[in-house]
N, C-alpha and C positions, 0 to 999 in steps of 0.2 A: 238720298235716293231721289230721283226725278219722278215725282208722282204723275207728271203729264205723260210719260212713256207708259206707265202702268195703265193709265186711263185709255191711251191709244190702243194698247194691247187688248184690253177688255172690249173696246169698241170694235176692233177688227175681228176679234174672235166671235162676237155676237153677230156681226155682219156675215162672217163665214158660215155660221150655223144657219142663219136665215136663208142664205143662198143655197146651201146644201138641201134644206127643206124644200125650197122652190124647185130645185133640180129633180128631187125625188118625185114631186108632183108632175113635172114635165115628162119624166121617164114613164110614169104610170099612164099618163094620157097617151103617149106615143105607143106604148104596148097595146093599149086598148084599140087605138086607131089602126095599128098594124094588123091586128086580127080581123078587123072589119074590112080593111082594104084587101087582104088576101082572099077573103070570101068573095068580094066584088070582082077581083081580077079573075078568079076561077069561073064565077057565074057568067061574066061577060066575055070570057075567052081571050083576054088580053094579057100580054106579058109586061107591058110598060105604059106609062102615061107621062106626058111632058106638061109641066105647068110652072109658070113663074121662074123660068130659067133652070128648073130642076127636072130630072128624070127619076120617076119612082118606078121600081121594077121588082118583080119576084125573082129571087135568086134560089136556084136549086142547088143544094149541096149534096154531093154523093160521098159517103163514107165507106171506106174499105178497111179490111183488117185481115190479118193472117193469124191462124191458130197453129 
């Protein structure tokens, strides 16, 4: 058995776990910022803001159903 492949597998698995942890942290930060931005958009009466080549906007979703 080639132990170097086992070590590479372990290293990549560890790196994957670290990246997934970092991604969870980023998602949490984005969720927090989204809530704050929604409040600011409502208070300021704006629907969108452009910055750094991006447009950030509130999206209203209407749900309908039939019973």
